TORKOL-4160 file (C-alpha; in steps of 0.2 Angstrom, whole numbers, padded with zeros to 4 digits, m for minus):
385
<pt num="1" X="0435" Y="0082" Z="m0436"/>
<pt num="2" X="0441" Y="0087" Z="m0419"/>
<pt num="3" X="0427" Y="0089" Z="m0406"/>
<pt num="4" X="0420" Y="0106" Z="m0403"/>
<pt num="5" X="0421" Y="0113" Z="m0386"/>
<pt num="6" X="0405" Y="0109" Z="m0376"/>
<pt num="7" X="0400" Y="0096" Z="m0388"/>
<pt num="8" X="0395" Y="0079" Z="m0382"/>
<pt num="9" X="0405" Y="0064" Z="m0387"/>
<pt num="10" X="0398" Y="0054" Z="m0402"/>
<pt num="11" X="0385" Y="0042" Z="m0397"/>
<pt num="12" X="0387" Y="0024" Z="m0402"/>
<pt num="13" X="0372" Y="0015" Z="m0409"/>
<pt num="14" X="0364" Y="0003" Z="m0397"/>
<pt num="15" X="0371" Y="0011" Z="m0381"/>
<pt num="16" X="0362" Y="0023" Z="m0369"/>
<pt num="17" X="0370" Y="0040" Z="m0368"/>
<pt num="18" X="0382" Y="0042" Z="m0355"/>
<pt num="19" X="0375" Y="0054" Z="m0341"/>
<pt num="20" X="0387" Y="0066" Z="m0333"/>
<pt num="21" X="0390" Y="0065" Z="m0315"/>
<pt num="22" X="0382" Y="0082" Z="m0312"/>
<pt num="23" X="0366" Y="0078" Z="m0321"/>
<pt num="24" X="0365" Y="0061" Z="m0312"/>
<pt num="25" X="0366" Y="0070" Z="m0295"/>
<pt num="26" X="0354" Y="0083" Z="m0300"/>
<pt num="27" X="0341" Y="0070" Z="m0306"/>
<pt num="28" X="0343" Y="0060" Z="m0290"/>
<pt num="29" X="0341" Y="0076" Z="m0280"/>
<pt num="30" X="0325" Y="0081" Z="m0289"/>
<pt num="31" X="0318" Y="0064" Z="m0288"/>
<pt num="32" X="0320" Y="0064" Z="m0269"/>
<pt num="33" X="0314" Y="0081" Z="m0267"/>
<pt num="34" X="0298" Y="0077" Z="m0277"/>
<pt num="35" X="0295" Y="0061" Z="m0266"/>
<pt num="36" X="0297" Y="0071" Z="m0250"/>
<pt num="37" X="0287" Y="0087" Z="m0256"/>
<pt num="38" X="0271" Y="0079" Z="m0262"/>
<pt num="39" X="0265" Y="0063" Z="m0253"/>
<pt num="40" X="0255" Y="0051" Z="m0262"/>
<pt num="41" X="0259" Y="0058" Z="m0280"/>
<pt num="42" X="0270" Y="0053" Z="m0293"/>
<pt num="43" X="0288" Y="0060" Z="m0291"/>
<pt num="44" X="0297" Y="0068" Z="m0306"/>
<pt num="45" X="0308" Y="0056" Z="m0316"/>
<pt num="46" X="0325" Y="0055" Z="m0310"/>
<pt num="47" X="0340" Y="0043" Z="m0309"/>
<pt num="48" X="0339" Y="0025" Z="m0304"/>
<pt num="49" X="0340" Y="0031" Z="m0286"/>
<pt num="50" X="0324" Y="0041" Z="m0287"/>
<pt num="51" X="0308" Y="0034" Z="m0280"/>
<pt num="52" X="0295" Y="0029" Z="m0293"/>
<pt num="53" X="0277" Y="0036" Z="m0293"/>
<pt num="54" X="0270" Y="0020" Z="m0287"/>
<pt num="55" X="0282" Y="0018" Z="m0273"/>
<pt num="56" X="0279" Y="0036" Z="m0268"/>
<pt num="57" X="0261" Y="0034" Z="m0267"/>
<pt num="58" X="0262" Y="0018" Z="m0257"/>
<pt num="59" X="0274" Y="0027" Z="m0244"/>
<pt num="60" X="0262" Y="0042" Z="m0244"/>
<pt num="61" X="0247" Y="0031" Z="m0240"/>
<pt num="62" X="0257" Y="0023" Z="m0226"/>
<pt num="63" X="0262" Y="0039" Z="m0219"/>
<pt num="64" X="0244" Y="0046" Z="m0219"/>
<pt num="65" X="0238" Y="0031" Z="m0211"/>
<pt num="66" X="0251" Y="0032" Z="m0197"/>
<pt num="67" X="0248" Y="0050" Z="m0195"/>
<pt num="68" X="0229" Y="0047" Z="m0193"/>
<pt num="69" X="0230" Y="0034" Z="m0180"/>
<pt num="70" X="0244" Y="0041" Z="m0170"/>
<pt num="71" X="0233" Y="0046" Z="m0155"/>
<pt num="72" X="0221" Y="0031" Z="m0157"/>
<pt num="73" X="0223" Y="0015" Z="m0145"/>
<pt num="74" X="0232" Y="0001" Z="m0153"/>
<pt num="75" X="0220" Y="m0013" Z="m0158"/>
<pt num="76" X="0219" Y="m0029" Z="m0148"/>
<pt num="77" X="0228" Y="m0042" Z="m0157"/>
<pt num="78" X="0217" Y="m0056" Z="m0150"/>
<pt num="79" X="0201" Y="m0047" Z="m0156"/>
<pt num="80" X="0195" Y="m0047" Z="m0174"/>
<pt num="81" X="0186" Y="m0031" Z="m0172"/>
<pt num="82" X="0191" Y="m0013" Z="m0169"/>
<pt num="83" X="0191" Y="m0007" Z="m0150"/>
<pt num="84" X="0174" Y="m0003" Z="m0144"/>
<pt num="85" X="0164" Y="m0013" Z="m0156"/>
<pt num="86" X="0160" Y="m0028" Z="m0145"/>
<pt num="87" X="0154" Y="m0017" Z="m0131"/>
<pt num="88" X="0142" Y="m0008" Z="m0143"/>
<pt num="89" X="0136" Y="m0024" Z="m0150"/>
<pt num="90" X="0133" Y="m0031" Z="m0133"/>
<pt num="91" X="0124" Y="m0016" Z="m0127"/>
<pt num="92" X="0113" Y="m0016" Z="m0142"/>
<pt num="93" X="0109" Y="m0035" Z="m0140"/>
<pt num="94" X="0104" Y="m0032" Z="m0122"/>
<pt num="95" X="0093" Y="m0017" Z="m0126"/>
<pt num="96" X="0084" Y="m0028" Z="m0139"/>
<pt num="97" X="0082" Y="m0042" Z="m0128"/>
<pt num="98" X="0075" Y="m0031" Z="m0114"/>
<pt num="99" X="0063" Y="m0023" Z="m0126"/>
<pt num="100" X="0056" Y="m0040" Z="m0131"/>
<pt num="101" X="0055" Y="m0046" Z="m0113"/>
<pt num="102" X="0045" Y="m0030" Z="m0109"/>
<pt num="103" X="0033" Y="m0033" Z="m0123"/>
<pt num="104" X="0030" Y="m0051" Z="m0118"/>
<pt num="105" X="0031" Y="m0051" Z="m0099"/>
<pt num="106" X="0027" Y="m0033" Z="m0095"/>
<pt num="107" X="0037" Y="m0018" Z="m0089"/>
<pt num="108" X="0039" Y="m0025" Z="m0072"/>
<pt num="109" X="0046" Y="m0042" Z="m0077"/>
<pt num="110" X="0063" Y="m0038" Z="m0068"/>
<pt num="111" X="0054" Y="m0035" Z="m0052"/>
<pt num="112" X="0043" Y="m0051" Z="m0054"/>
<pt num="113" X="0058" Y="m0061" Z="m0058"/>
<pt num="114" X="0068" Y="m0055" Z="m0043"/>
<pt num="115" X="0053" Y="m0058" Z="m0032"/>
<pt num="116" X="0051" Y="m0076" Z="m0039"/>
<pt num="117" X="0069" Y="m0080" Z="m0036"/>
<pt num="118" X="0067" Y="m0074" Z="m0018"/>
<pt num="119" X="0052" Y="m0084" Z="m0016"/>
<pt num="120" X="0061" Y="m0100" Z="m0022"/>
<pt num="121" X="0075" Y="m0096" Z="m0010"/>
<pt num="122" X="0064" Y="m0095" Z="0005"/>
<pt num="123" X="0055" Y="m0111" Z="0000"/>
<pt num="124" X="0071" Y="m0121" Z="m0002"/>
<pt num="125" X="0078" Y="m0114" Z="0014"/>
<pt num="126" X="0062" Y="m0116" Z="0024"/>
<pt num="127" X="0062" Y="m0098" Z="0028"/>
<pt num="128" X="0043" Y="m0096" Z="0029"/>
<pt num="129" X="0029" Y="m0097" Z="0041"/>
<pt num="130" X="0013" Y="m0107" Z="0043"/>
<pt num="131" X="0000" Y="m0105" Z="0057"/>
<pt num="132" X="m0006" Y="m0120" Z="0068"/>
<pt num="133" X="m0019" Y="m0124" Z="0055"/>
<pt num="134" X="m0006" Y="m0126" Z="0041"/>
<pt num="135" X="m0011" Y="m0110" Z="0033"/>
<pt num="136" X="0004" Y="m0103" Z="0022"/>
<pt num="137" X="0000" Y="m0085" Z="0017"/>
<pt num="138" X="0015" Y="m0083" Z="0006"/>
<pt num="139" X="0011" Y="m0099" Z="m0004"/>
<pt num="140" X="m0007" Y="m0094" Z="m0006"/>
<pt num="141" X="m0003" Y="m0076" Z="m0012"/>
<pt num="142" X="0011" Y="m0081" Z="m0024"/>
<pt num="143" X="0005" Y="m0097" Z="m0031"/>
<pt num="144" X="m0012" Y="m0103" Z="m0027"/>
<pt num="145" X="m0021" Y="m0087" Z="m0030"/>
<pt num="146" X="m0011" Y="m0085" Z="m0046"/>
<pt num="147" X="m0017" Y="m0102" Z="m0052"/>
<pt num="148" X="m0036" Y="m0099" Z="m0048"/>
<pt num="149" X="m0036" Y="m0081" Z="m0055"/>
<pt num="150" X="m0036" Y="m0085" Z="m0074"/>
<pt num="151" X="m0052" Y="m0096" Z="m0071"/>
<pt num="152" X="m0059" Y="m0082" Z="m0060"/>
<pt num="153" X="m0056" Y="m0068" Z="m0072"/>
<pt num="154" X="m0056" Y="m0075" Z="m0089"/>
<pt num="155" X="m0067" Y="m0091" Z="m0088"/>
<pt num="156" X="m0081" Y="m0087" Z="m0076"/>
<pt num="157" X="m0079" Y="m0068" Z="m0077"/>
<pt num="158" X="m0084" Y="m0066" Z="m0059"/>
<pt num="159" X="m0093" Y="m0050" Z="m0055"/>
<pt num="160" X="m0092" Y="m0045" Z="m0036"/>
<pt num="161" X="m0104" Y="m0034" Z="m0027"/>
<pt num="162" X="m0105" Y="m0028" Z="m0009"/>
<pt num="163" X="m0087" Y="m0032" Z="m0004"/>
<pt num="164" X="m0087" Y="m0017" Z="0007"/>
<pt num="165" X="m0099" Y="m0027" Z="0019"/>
<pt num="166" X="m0084" Y="m0037" Z="0025"/>
<pt num="167" X="m0076" Y="m0027" Z="0039"/>
<pt num="168" X="m0058" Y="m0021" Z="0036"/>
<pt num="169" X="m0052" Y="m0028" Z="0052"/>
<pt num="170" X="m0058" Y="m0040" Z="0065"/>
<pt num="171" X="m0068" Y="m0057" Z="0064"/>
<pt num="172" X="m0082" Y="m0059" Z="0052"/>
<pt num="173" X="m0092" Y="m0075" Z="0047"/>
<pt num="174" X="m0097" Y="m0076" Z="0028"/>
<pt num="175" X="m0111" Y="m0088" Z="0025"/>
<pt num="176" X="m0114" Y="m0093" Z="0007"/>
<pt num="177" X="m0125" Y="m0105" Z="m0003"/>
<pt num="178" X="m0116" Y="m0120" Z="m0010"/>
<pt num="179" X="m0119" Y="m0127" Z="m0028"/>
<pt num="180" X="m0111" Y="m0134" Z="m0044"/>
<pt num="181" X="m0108" Y="m0153" Z="m0041"/>
<pt num="182" X="m0089" Y="m0148" Z="m0037"/>
<pt num="183" X="m0085" Y="m0135" Z="m0024"/>
<pt num="184" X="m0078" Y="m0123" Z="m0036"/>
<pt num="185" X="m0089" Y="m0109" Z="m0029"/>
<pt num="186" X="m0080" Y="m0110" Z="m0013"/>
<pt num="187" X="m0063" Y="m0106" Z="m0022"/>
<pt num="188" X="m0070" Y="m0092" Z="m0032"/>
<pt num="189" X="m0077" Y="m0084" Z="m0017"/>
<pt num="190" X="m0060" Y="m0085" Z="m0009"/>
<pt num="191" X="m0052" Y="m0076" Z="m0024"/>
<pt num="192" X="m0066" Y="m0063" Z="m0023"/>
<pt num="193" X="m0062" Y="m0058" Z="m0005"/>
<pt num="194" X="m0043" Y="m0059" Z="m0008"/>
<pt num="195" X="m0042" Y="m0049" Z="m0024"/>
<pt num="196" X="m0057" Y="m0036" Z="m0021"/>
<pt num="197" X="m0057" Y="m0032" Z="m0003"/>
<pt num="198" X="m0047" Y="m0016" Z="0001"/>
<pt num="199" X="m0038" Y="m0024" Z="0015"/>
<pt num="200" X="m0034" Y="m0039" Z="0004"/>
<pt num="201" X="m0041" Y="m0051" Z="0017"/>
<pt num="202" X="m0040" Y="m0070" Z="0017"/>
<pt num="203" X="m0056" Y="m0080" Z="0018"/>
<pt num="204" X="m0053" Y="m0095" Z="0029"/>
<pt num="205" X="m0065" Y="m0108" Z="0023"/>
<pt num="206" X="m0073" Y="m0122" Z="0034"/>
<pt num="207" X="m0072" Y="m0138" Z="0023"/>
<pt num="208" X="m0080" Y="m0156" Z="0025"/>
<pt num="209" X="m0070" Y="m0171" Z="0032"/>
<pt num="210" X="m0069" Y="m0178" Z="0014"/>
<pt num="211" X="m0058" Y="m0164" Z="0009"/>
<pt num="212" X="m0044" Y="m0169" Z="0022"/>
<pt num="213" X="m0044" Y="m0187" Z="0017"/>
<pt num="214" X="m0040" Y="m0185" Z="m0001"/>
<pt num="215" X="m0022" Y="m0186" Z="m0006"/>
<pt num="216" X="m0014" Y="m0169" Z="m0012"/>
<pt num="217" X="m0031" Y="m0160" Z="m0010"/>
<pt num="218" X="m0029" Y="m0161" Z="0009"/>
<pt num="219" X="m0012" Y="m0153" Z="0009"/>
<pt num="220" X="m0017" Y="m0139" Z="m0003"/>
<pt num="221" X="m0032" Y="m0136" Z="0007"/>
<pt num="222" X="m0022" Y="m0133" Z="0023"/>
<pt num="223" X="m0010" Y="m0122" Z="0014"/>
<pt num="224" X="m0024" Y="m0111" Z="0007"/>
<pt num="225" X="m0031" Y="m0108" Z="0024"/>
<pt num="226" X="m0045" Y="m0121" Z="0025"/>
<pt num="227" X="m0049" Y="m0130" Z="0041"/>
<pt num="228" X="m0061" Y="m0143" Z="0047"/>
<pt num="229" X="m0079" Y="m0138" Z="0048"/>
<pt num="230" X="m0081" Y="m0139" Z="0067"/>
<pt num="231" X="m0086" Y="m0126" Z="0080"/>
<pt num="232" X="m0069" Y="m0126" Z="0089"/>
<pt num="233" X="m0059" Y="m0122" Z="0074"/>
<pt num="234" X="m0071" Y="m0109" Z="0068"/>
<pt num="235" X="m0072" Y="m0100" Z="0085"/>
<pt num="236" X="m0053" Y="m0100" Z="0087"/>
<pt num="237" X="m0051" Y="m0092" Z="0070"/>
<pt num="238" X="m0065" Y="m0079" Z="0073"/>
<pt num="239" X="m0057" Y="m0074" Z="0090"/>
<pt num="240" X="m0041" Y="m0071" Z="0081"/>
<pt num="241" X="m0049" Y="m0059" Z="0070"/>
<pt num="242" X="m0050" Y="m0069" Z="0054"/>
<pt num="243" X="m0063" Y="m0069" Z="0040"/>
<pt num="244" X="m0071" Y="m0087" Z="0041"/>
<pt num="245" X="m0082" Y="m0094" Z="0027"/>
<pt num="246" X="m0095" Y="m0107" Z="0029"/>
<pt num="247" X="m0107" Y="m0115" Z="0017"/>
<pt num="248" X="m0121" Y="m0124" Z="0028"/>
<pt num="249" X="m0129" Y="m0133" Z="0014"/>
<pt num="250" X="m0114" Y="m0145" Z="0013"/>
<pt num="251" X="m0115" Y="m0159" Z="0001"/>
<pt num="252" X="m0134" Y="m0157" Z="0000"/>
<pt num="253" X="m0131" Y="m0141" Z="m0009"/>
<pt num="254" X="m0118" Y="m0146" Z="m0022"/>
<pt num="255" X="m0125" Y="m0163" Z="m0024"/>
<pt num="256" X="m0143" Y="m0158" Z="m0028"/>
<pt num="257" X="m0151" Y="m0161" Z="m0045"/>
<pt num="258" X="m0151" Y="m0147" Z="m0058"/>
<pt num="259" X="m0170" Y="m0146" Z="m0057"/>
<pt num="260" X="m0168" Y="m0139" Z="m0040"/>
<pt num="261" X="m0155" Y="m0126" Z="m0044"/>
<pt num="262" X="m0155" Y="m0110" Z="m0033"/>
<pt num="263" X="m0166" Y="m0118" Z="m0020"/>
<pt num="264" X="m0157" Y="m0118" Z="m0004"/>
<pt num="265" X="m0157" Y="m0134" Z="0006"/>
<pt num="266" X="m0158" Y="m0135" Z="0025"/>
<pt num="267" X="m0145" Y="m0125" Z="0034"/>
<pt num="268" X="m0142" Y="m0139" Z="0048"/>
<pt num="269" X="m0144" Y="m0135" Z="0066"/>
<pt num="270" X="m0137" Y="m0117" Z="0065"/>
<pt num="271" X="m0120" Y="m0121" Z="0073"/>
<pt num="272" X="m0112" Y="m0107" Z="0063"/>
<pt num="273" X="m0124" Y="m0094" Z="0071"/>
<pt num="274" X="m0120" Y="m0101" Z="0089"/>
<pt num="275" X="m0102" Y="m0098" Z="0085"/>
<pt num="276" X="m0105" Y="m0080" Z="0079"/>
<pt num="277" X="m0114" Y="m0077" Z="0095"/>
<pt num="278" X="m0100" Y="m0083" Z="0106"/>
<pt num="279" X="m0087" Y="m0072" Z="0097"/>
<pt num="280" X="m0099" Y="m0057" Z="0094"/>
<pt num="281" X="m0094" Y="m0056" Z="0075"/>
<pt num="282" X="m0105" Y="m0050" Z="0061"/>
<pt num="283" X="m0113" Y="m0063" Z="0049"/>
<pt num="284" X="m0111" Y="m0058" Z="0031"/>
<pt num="285" X="m0124" Y="m0067" Z="0019"/>
<pt num="286" X="m0116" Y="m0071" Z="0002"/>
<pt num="287" X="m0126" Y="m0076" Z="m0014"/>
<pt num="288" X="m0117" Y="m0085" Z="m0028"/>
<pt num="289" X="m0126" Y="m0086" Z="m0045"/>
<pt num="290" X="m0118" Y="m0095" Z="m0060"/>
<pt num="291" X="m0111" Y="m0110" Z="m0051"/>
<pt num="292" X="m0127" Y="m0121" Z="m0053"/>
<pt num="293" X="m0124" Y="m0122" Z="m0072"/>
<pt num="294" X="m0106" Y="m0127" Z="m0072"/>
<pt num="295" X="m0110" Y="m0145" Z="m0071"/>
<pt num="296" X="m0128" Y="m0148" Z="m0073"/>
<pt num="297" X="m0132" Y="m0163" Z="m0063"/>
<pt num="298" X="m0145" Y="m0174" Z="m0072"/>
<pt num="299" X="m0143" Y="m0189" Z="m0061"/>
<pt num="300" X="m0134" Y="m0198" Z="m0047"/>
<pt num="301" X="m0127" Y="m0216" Z="m0048"/>
<pt num="302" X="m0129" Y="m0221" Z="m0030"/>
<pt num="303" X="m0121" Y="m0238" Z="m0033"/>
<pt num="304" X="m0105" Y="m0229" Z="m0039"/>
<pt num="305" X="m0105" Y="m0217" Z="m0025"/>
<pt num="306" X="m0106" Y="m0232" Z="m0012"/>
<pt num="307" X="m0091" Y="m0241" Z="m0021"/>
<pt num="308" X="m0081" Y="m0225" Z="m0021"/>
<pt num="309" X="m0086" Y="m0220" Z="m0004"/>
<pt num="310" X="m0092" Y="m0203" Z="m0009"/>
<pt num="311" X="m0108" Y="m0194" Z="m0005"/>
<pt num="312" X="m0114" Y="m0194" Z="m0023"/>
<pt num="313" X="m0108" Y="m0199" Z="m0041"/>
<pt num="314" X="m0114" Y="m0185" Z="m0053"/>
<pt num="315" X="m0121" Y="m0189" Z="m0070"/>
<pt num="316" X="m0120" Y="m0173" Z="m0081"/>
<pt num="317" X="m0121" Y="m0170" Z="m0100"/>
<pt num="318" X="m0103" Y="m0173" Z="m0102"/>
<pt num="319" X="m0097" Y="m0184" Z="m0087"/>
<pt num="320" X="m0093" Y="m0198" Z="m0087"/>
<pt num="321" X="m0097" Y="m0200" Z="m0106"/>
<pt num="322" X="m0082" Y="m0189" Z="m0112"/>
<pt num="323" X="m0070" Y="m0196" Z="m0099"/>
<pt num="324" X="m0058" Y="m0183" Z="m0092"/>
<pt num="325" X="m0065" Y="m0170" Z="m0104"/>
<pt num="326" X="m0081" Y="m0171" Z="m0095"/>
<pt num="327" X="m0073" Y="m0163" Z="m0080"/>
<pt num="328" X="m0071" Y="m0146" Z="m0089"/>
<pt num="329" X="m0084" Y="m0134" Z="m0082"/>
<pt num="330" X="m0096" Y="m0124" Z="m0093"/>
<pt num="331" X="m0090" Y="m0106" Z="m0095"/>
<pt num="332" X="m0105" Y="m0098" Z="m0086"/>
<pt num="333" X="m0105" Y="m0080" Z="m0080"/>
<pt num="334" X="m0104" Y="m0078" Z="m0061"/>
<pt num="335" X="m0110" Y="m0065" Z="m0049"/>
<pt num="336" X="m0105" Y="m0065" Z="m0031"/>
<pt num="337" X="m0114" Y="m0053" Z="m0019"/>
<pt num="338" X="m0110" Y="m0050" Z="m0001"/>
<pt num="339" X="m0125" Y="m0043" Z="0008"/>
<pt num="340" X="m0128" Y="m0032" Z="0023"/>
<pt num="341" X="m0120" Y="m0039" Z="0039"/>
<pt num="342" X="m0131" Y="m0045" Z="0053"/>
<pt num="343" X="m0123" Y="m0040" Z="0069"/>
<pt num="344" X="m0122" Y="m0051" Z="0084"/>
<pt num="345" X="m0112" Y="m0041" Z="0096"/>
<pt num="346" X="m0128" Y="m0035" Z="0104"/>
<pt num="347" X="m0131" Y="m0052" Z="0112"/>
<pt num="348" X="m0122" Y="m0059" Z="0127"/>
<pt num="349" X="m0111" Y="m0075" Z="0124"/>
<pt num="350" X="m0123" Y="m0085" Z="0133"/>
<pt num="351" X="m0136" Y="m0082" Z="0120"/>
<pt num="352" X="m0128" Y="m0095" Z="0109"/>
<pt num="353" X="m0136" Y="m0108" Z="0121"/>
<pt num="354" X="m0154" Y="m0101" Z="0117"/>
<pt num="355" X="m0160" Y="m0113" Z="0103"/>
<pt num="356" X="m0175" Y="m0102" Z="0098"/>
<pt num="357" X="m0163" Y="m0087" Z="0095"/>
<pt num="358" X="m0151" Y="m0098" Z="0086"/>
<pt num="359" X="m0165" Y="m0105" Z="0075"/>
<pt num="360" X="m0172" Y="m0087" Z="0071"/>
<pt num="361" X="m0155" Y="m0080" Z="0066"/>
<pt num="362" X="m0152" Y="m0095" Z="0055"/>
<pt num="363" X="m0168" Y="m0093" Z="0047"/>
<pt num="364" X="m0165" Y="m0075" Z="0044"/>
<pt num="365" X="m0148" Y="m0078" Z="0036"/>
<pt num="366" X="m0156" Y="m0092" Z="0025"/>
<pt num="367" X="m0170" Y="m0081" Z="0019"/>
<pt num="368" X="m0158" Y="m0066" Z="0015"/>
<pt num="369" X="m0148" Y="m0077" Z="0004"/>
<pt num="370" X="m0163" Y="m0085" Z="m0005"/>
<pt num="371" X="m0170" Y="m0068" Z="m0008"/>
<pt num="372" X="m0154" Y="m0061" Z="m0015"/>
<pt num="373" X="m0152" Y="m0076" Z="m0027"/>
<pt num="374" X="m0170" Y="m0073" Z="m0034"/>
<pt num="375" X="m0165" Y="m0055" Z="m0037"/>
<pt num="376" X="m0149" Y="m0059" Z="m0046"/>
<pt num="377" X="m0158" Y="m0072" Z="m0057"/>
<pt num="378" X="m0170" Y="m0059" Z="m0062"/>
<pt num="379" X="m0157" Y="m0047" Z="m0067"/>
<pt num="380" X="m0146" Y="m0060" Z="m0076"/>
<pt num="381" X="m0148" Y="m0058" Z="m0095"/>
<pt num="382" X="m0140" Y="m0075" Z="m0099"/>
<pt num="383" X="m0132" Y="m0090" Z="m0091"/>
<pt num="384" X="m0116" Y="m0087" Z="m0101"/>
<pt num="385" X="m0116" Y="m0068" Z="m0104"/>
């Protein structure tokens, strides 16, 4: 039969129907229009030239990502993270470390660290001063006092009374009892004056000859402001307005047996009183309770003392039986009391040559200290508390 107008040619089995050019063009146009109109969605089916749904979705995703990051800075190809991440992480780590340092070292650790570095620089460059006696004020404040302070505050728990009796300026002579087998009481008194006096004054101690012949001890004693116990050095320091400390009992005080604790020994010939009279400075009596029990001296080996060339060789409940451990002092509770000053400016400098006056003033100072010791012992509740 002849084909009717408008009818399609007969389809052959196994062959795809032939598409007319107009339909193919229309299908391709519709496919392109669907891909451009809706990004990220499947396009309508069209001819082979039309994009498939998966391809349209991929292109739509890429276009969206490009549009979102159009104004953002390009990532650094050498970095594995996005821009800004390393700075934020570093800031967070710095803040965390700073918080830990504040908790462990205190809030002022930065200031202390800077001060310590400046101190080391001055020590290495030699940019520090010492006086003619070898006193190094900076080393004493920064190092020596810091080493003694834990023992003073935490171990002996020293209580200070009457610190206001030491004048804020000008010379003064502090006269104290001496006890404890080792001269720890002198060091604790030095810390008490330095830390508790409103003016933060330094106590310049007069030490025995033995101190300045011992290796290392001699150098540290000079750095801490100690000097030889002689009238010339004491007078020079007092004339310069220093606070000078003297313990007239000497080795007789720290080397006495435990059975004679808190009983003052002889104060010598009163040389410290004569020096105070020549310079016109006040005499401040000082009483220390608690040092006698740090090393209870039960005996003295005179043979060992002669062999070692020392005034005495102590035998205590722990030394020498425990070896080096026997050198650890007992943790007694201490009280350091500074009494009312005894003025000497009412006397002429020539009064220092009057032996009767010197004797009377020496006896007055000794009796004042002894009386204060008895009062403090009555008030004390316990040796350790």
